[in-house]
C-alpha positions as CSV (number, residue, x, y, z in Angstrom):
1,X,78.1,109.6,67.4
2,X,80.8,109.7,64.4
3,X,84.2,109.6,65.4
4,X,86.4,111.6,63.6
5,X,89.7,110.1,62.1
6,X,91.1,113.6,60.8
7,X,91.9,114.0,64.6
8,X,94.0,111.6,65.2
9,X,97.6,113.6,64.7
10,X,96.4,116.6,66.5
11,X,95.4,114.1,69.5
12,X,99.2,112.4,69.4
13,X,100.7,115.5,69.6
14,X,98.9,116.6,71.8
15,X,99.3,113.8,74.5
16,X,102.8,113.9,73.2
17,X,103.9,117.2,73.7
18,X,101.4,117.3,77.6
19,X,103.3,113.8,78.6
20,X,106.6,114.7,77.4
21,X,106.3,118.2,79.8
22,X,104.7,116.7,82.5
23,X,106.6,116.3,85.9
24,X,104.7,115.4,89.4
25,X,102.3,112.3,87.9
26,X,99.0,112.2,87.2
27,X,97.6,115.3,88.8
28,X,99.6,117.7,87.0
29,X,98.6,116.3,83.3
30,X,94.6,116.8,84.3
31,X,94.8,120.4,84.8
32,X,97.1,120.5,81.0
33,X,94.4,118.0,79.4
34,X,91.3,120.3,80.6
35,X,93.3,123.4,79.6
36,X,94.0,121.3,75.8
37,X,91.0,119.3,75.2
38,X,88.6,121.9,76.7
39,X,89.6,125.5,76.6
40,X,92.0,125.4,73.1
41,X,90.7,122.6,71.2
42,X,87.4,122.3,72.2
43,X,86.6,118.4,71.5
44,X,85.4,118.2,75.4
45,X,83.1,120.0,77.7
46,X,83.6,120.4,81.3
47,X,81.6,118.0,82.5
48,X,83.0,115.4,80.3
49,X,86.5,116.4,81.2
50,X,85.4,115.8,85.5
51,X,84.1,112.6,84.4
52,X,87.0,111.5,82.7
53,X,89.2,112.8,85.6
54,X,86.7,110.9,88.1
55,X,87.1,107.6,85.7
56,X,90.7,107.9,85.3
57,X,91.6,108.7,89.2
58,X,89.4,105.2,90.1
59,X,90.4,102.8,87.7
60,X,93.6,100.6,88.1
61,X,96.7,101.9,86.1
62,X,98.3,105.7,85.5
63,X,96.2,108.8,85.2
64,X,97.7,110.0,82.3
65,X,97.4,106.7,80.5
66,X,93.4,106.2,81.5
67,X,92.5,109.7,80.4
68,X,94.4,109.0,77.0
69,X,92.3,105.6,76.5
70,X,89.0,107.4,77.4
71,X,89.8,110.9,75.0
72,X,90.9,109.1,72.8
73,X,88.1,106.8,72.6
74,X,85.9,110.0,72.4
75,X,87.3,111.0,69.5
76,X,88.1,108.2,67.2
77,X,87.0,105.4,68.9
78,X,89.6,102.5,69.2
79,X,92.3,103.7,67.2
80,X,92.0,107.1,69.1
81,X,92.5,105.6,71.9
82,X,95.9,103.0,70.8
83,X,97.2,106.6,69.2
84,X,96.6,109.1,72.3
85,X,98.4,106.2,74.5
86,X,100.5,105.9,72.2
87,X,101.7,109.6,72.5
88,X,101.3,109.6,76.1
89,X,104.0,106.4,76.4
90,X,106.1,107.4,74.6
91,X,108.2,110.3,76.0
92,X,108.4,108.6,79.5
93,X,109.5,105.5,77.7
94,X,112.4,107.7,76.0
95,X,112.8,110.0,78.6
96,X,113.6,106.8,81.1
97,X,115.7,105.0,79.1
98,X,118.2,108.0,78.4
99,X,118.2,108.2,82.6
100,X,118.7,104.8,83.0
101,X,121.5,104.9,80.5
102,X,123.5,107.7,81.9
103,X,122.1,107.5,85.9
104,X,125.1,107.5,87.9
105,X,126.1,111.2,86.6
106,X,122.6,112.4,86.8
107,X,122.2,110.8,89.8
108,X,124.8,113.1,91.0
109,X,125.0,116.4,88.9
110,X,124.1,119.3,91.1
111,X,122.6,121.1,87.8
112,X,119.9,118.0,87.9
113,X,119.5,117.7,91.7
114,X,118.7,121.8,91.8
115,X,116.2,121.8,88.4
116,X,114.3,118.6,90.1
117,X,113.8,120.9,93.3
118,X,112.1,123.7,91.2
119,X,110.2,121.5,89.4
120,X,108.8,120.2,92.4
121,X,108.0,123.7,93.3
122,X,106.0,124.0,89.9
123,X,104.2,121.0,90.2
124,X,103.2,121.8,93.8
125,X,101.1,124.7,92.2
126,X,99.3,122.5,89.0
127,X,98.2,120.3,92.0
128,X,97.2,123.4,93.6
129,X,95.3,124.2,90.8
130,X,93.7,121.1,89.9
131,X,92.3,121.0,93.6
132,X,91.0,124.3,93.5
133,X,88.8,123.5,89.8
134,X,88.0,120.3,91.4
135,X,86.5,122.2,94.2
136,X,85.0,124.6,92.5
137,X,83.3,122.5,90.2
138,X,81.8,120.3,92.9
139,X,80.5,123.8,94.6
140,X,79.0,124.6,91.4
141,X,76.3,121.6,91.5
142,X,74.9,123.0,95.2
143,X,74.5,119.7,96.1
144,X,74.4,119.8,99.5
145,X,75.9,115.8,99.4
146,X,78.3,116.3,97.2
147,X,80.5,119.1,99.2
148,X,79.7,116.8,102.6
149,X,81.3,114.7,100.4
150,X,84.4,116.4,99.7
151,X,84.8,118.2,102.7
152,X,84.6,114.5,104.4
153,X,87.0,113.1,102.5
154,X,89.2,115.9,102.6
155,X,89.5,115.6,106.7
156,X,89.8,111.4,106.1
157,X,92.2,112.0,104.2
158,X,94.4,114.6,105.6
159,X,93.3,114.3,109.2
160,X,92.4,111.1,109.7
161,X,94.8,109.4,107.4
162,X,93.0,107.1,105.8
163,X,93.3,105.1,102.5
164,X,92.7,107.4,99.2
165,X,91.5,103.8,98.1
166,X,89.4,103.0,101.0
167,X,87.7,106.6,100.2
168,X,86.9,106.2,96.8
169,X,85.0,103.1,97.7
170,X,82.8,105.0,99.9
171,X,82.6,107.8,97.4
172,X,81.8,105.4,95.0
173,X,78.9,103.7,97.4
174,X,77.6,106.9,98.2
175,X,77.6,107.6,94.3
176,X,75.3,104.5,93.4
177,X,73.4,104.9,96.4
178,X,72.2,108.3,95.4
179,X,71.8,107.0,91.8
180,X,69.7,104.8,93.3
181,X,67.4,106.9,95.2
182,X,67.1,109.2,91.7
183,X,66.2,107.1,89.5
184,X,63.6,105.4,92.6
185,X,62.2,108.7,92.7
186,X,62.0,109.6,88.9
187,X,60.6,106.5,88.2
188,X,57.5,106.6,91.2
189,X,56.8,110.5,89.9
190,X,56.6,109.2,86.6
191,X,54.2,106.2,87.1
């Protein structure tokens, strides 16, 4: 696949704006990236964005940075990854640097406390949107295994308090086993 280096400016600007305007962590940025790169720019298909989301959630490190590396590489190779990553890490670095200088004033300011409380409500709504979109995509597969895994993972996390990392590893193992069975059936049927 030929890499399009003319998209570097748009890639940097998009990642910078998404990162600068995202409060609440990685799950919030997933929904915004989907809107930007799938719906608006049409650089990725919905299935590709779901794959990016799955990979970034299971890889170590901050989700937005992981997604930047993958999306940037998809658009323009290594230089795209570096561009997207730079666009993603600059806003938090700048914001945290400013906050650290004025930490005492931020900590005791009632206006900032109210603003942060309001942002939490917005973050909850965006995370809920991400959950609904991901669940709808799992349901669209119409695979009983995937739907069951989604429900069992929810119950295991929410009701039983099982570690998310444990659930990810178990789901990964089930997914690999499912892939192996599917490939075996294709090989056996194709011979």
